C-alpha positions as CSV (number, residue, x, y, z in Angstrom):
1,X,0.3,-0.2,-0.4
2,X,1.6,3.2,-1.3
3,X,2.0,5.8,1.4
4,X,-0.8,7.8,2.6
5,X,0.8,11.3,3.1
6,X,3.0,11.0,0.0
7,X,-0.1,10.4,-1.9
8,X,-1.8,13.7,-0.3
9,X,1.0,15.6,-1.1
10,X,1.7,14.9,-4.5
11,X,-2.5,15.4,-4.7
12,X,-1.8,18.7,-3.0
13,X,0.9,20.1,-4.8
14,X,-1.0,19.8,-8.2
15,X,-3.4,21.5,-7.0
16,X,-1.4,24.4,-6.3
17,X,-0.4,24.4,-9.8
18,X,-4.2,25.3,-10.9
19,X,-4.2,28.6,-12.7
20,X,-7.5,29.9,-11.7
21,X,-7.4,31.4,-8.2
22,X,-11.1,30.8,-7.4
23,X,-9.9,26.8,-7.3
24,X,-7.6,27.2,-4.5
25,X,-8.2,24.6,-2.1
26,X,-9.6,22.1,-4.8
27,X,-8.2,19.2,-7.2
28,X,-8.9,17.6,-10.4
29,X,-9.0,13.9,-9.9
30,X,-10.8,11.1,-12.1
31,X,-14.1,9.6,-10.9
32,X,-13.3,5.5,-10.5
33,X,-16.9,5.4,-8.6
34,X,-18.5,3.9,-11.7
35,X,-21.5,5.7,-10.7
36,X,-22.5,9.3,-11.5
37,X,-21.0,11.7,-8.6
38,X,-23.2,14.9,-8.0
39,X,-21.8,18.4,-5.6
40,X,-21.8,17.4,-2.0
41,X,-21.6,13.4,-2.8
42,X,-17.7,12.2,-0.4
43,X,-15.1,10.4,-2.0
44,X,-12.3,9.1,-0.7
45,X,-8.8,8.1,-2.6
46,X,-8.9,5.1,-4.7
47,X,-6.0,2.7,-3.9
48,X,-6.1,1.3,-7.2
49,X,-5.2,4.1,-9.0
50,X,-3.2,7.4,-7.6
51,X,-5.4,10.1,-8.9
52,X,-8.8,8.6,-8.7
53,X,-11.9,8.5,-6.0
54,X,-14.0,6.4,-5.0
55,X,-17.4,6.5,-3.1
56,X,-16.7,6.1,0.6
57,X,-17.9,3.2,2.0
58,X,-17.0,2.7,5.7
59,X,-17.2,5.1,8.7
60,X,-14.2,7.7,9.2
61,X,-12.1,6.5,5.9
62,X,-8.9,8.3,5.3
63,X,-8.5,11.1,3.5
64,X,-12.1,11.7,2.7
65,X,-13.2,15.1,-0.7
66,X,-16.0,16.6,-1.1
67,X,-17.2,16.6,-4.7
68,X,-17.9,20.2,-6.6
69,X,-18.9,19.4,-9.7
70,X,-20.9,16.8,-11.5
71,X,-19.0,13.6,-13.1
72,X,-19.4,11.0,-15.1
73,X,-17.7,8.1,-14.4
74,X,-14.1,7.4,-16.0
75,X,-14.0,11.6,-16.0
76,X,-12.1,14.3,-14.0
77,X,-13.7,15.3,-11.2
78,X,-13.0,18.5,-9.1
79,X,-12.9,17.7,-5.2
80,X,-12.3,20.2,-2.3
81,X,-9.0,19.0,0.1
82,X,-8.8,20.4,3.9
83,X,-8.9,24.2,3.6
84,X,-11.1,24.5,1.1
85,X,-14.0,26.8,3.3
86,X,-17.8,26.0,3.6
87,X,-19.9,23.5,1.3
88,X,-23.0,21.6,1.7
89,X,-22.9,17.1,2.1
90,X,-25.4,14.9,2.8
91,X,-25.3,13.3,6.3
92,X,-27.0,10.9,7.7
93,X,-27.7,9.0,11.3
94,X,-28.5,10.6,14.6
95,X,-29.2,14.1,15.7
96,X,-26.5,16.7,14.5
97,X,-25.1,19.9,16.4
98,X,-23.0,22.8,15.6
99,X,-19.6,22.1,15.9
100,X,-19.9,18.1,15.6
101,X,-17.3,16.6,14.3
102,X,-18.0,14.8,10.3
103,X,-16.6,11.8,9.1
104,X,-17.8,9.6,6.0
105,X,-20.6,7.0,6.7
106,X,-21.1,3.5,5.9
107,X,-23.6,5.0,3.8
108,X,-22.0,5.5,0.1
109,X,-21.3,9.7,-0.2
110,X,-22.5,10.1,3.3
111,X,-21.2,12.0,6.5
112,X,-21.8,11.2,9.5
113,X,-21.1,12.5,13.2
114,X,-18.2,10.9,15.1
115,X,-17.4,12.6,18.5
116,X,-14.9,9.8,19.5
117,X,-11.5,10.0,20.8
118,X,-10.4,8.1,17.7
119,X,-11.9,10.8,14.8
120,X,-7.9,12.0,13.6
121,X,-6.7,14.2,10.7
122,X,-6.8,11.4,9.0
123,X,-10.4,10.1,8.7
124,X,-12.1,14.1,9.6
125,X,-13.6,15.8,7.3
126,X,-15.4,19.1,8.7
127,X,-17.3,20.9,11.1
128,X,-20.9,21.2,11.1
129,X,-21.8,24.3,11.1
130,X,-25.6,24.0,11.3
131,X,-28.4,21.8,13.1
132,X,-29.8,18.6,12.0
133,X,-32.9,17.7,14.1
134,X,-34.2,15.1,12.8
135,X,-33.3,12.0,11.5
136,X,-34.2,12.0,8.0
137,X,-31.8,12.7,5.6
138,X,-30.6,16.2,5.1
139,X,-27.8,18.1,3.7
140,X,-25.6,20.4,5.9
141,X,-23.2,23.3,6.3
142,X,-19.6,21.9,7.0
143,X,-16.7,23.7,7.3
144,X,-13.8,21.4,5.2
């Protein structure tokens, strides 16, 4: 398995070469999920392909990112990286309060709350900025 820190560093150096200032904090990768990705979907790096992403299907997956633009399979997809700013993601599970830690959910492309001591910089996606008051699936704003 390739060292995750080296892969992330290589991807971040690619994003710094972006010609548009509004793309700072974004990175272009390949959609290896096999499905159409929509803005707000949560993805992780694909281990089989250096510059690819796939749907997050495990709670607390490492290197989570949020999709910014719609993308068909095997095409480029623009994703956020840490420090991007405020973005909406769909979260499932229990009630969410502002400042709760959001990580990947076992439900593909969703986020969920995880305020445990095991939440680290590698699997942390962002902080909730608004509450989610019912058990229904709902998009909330988070700070990535």
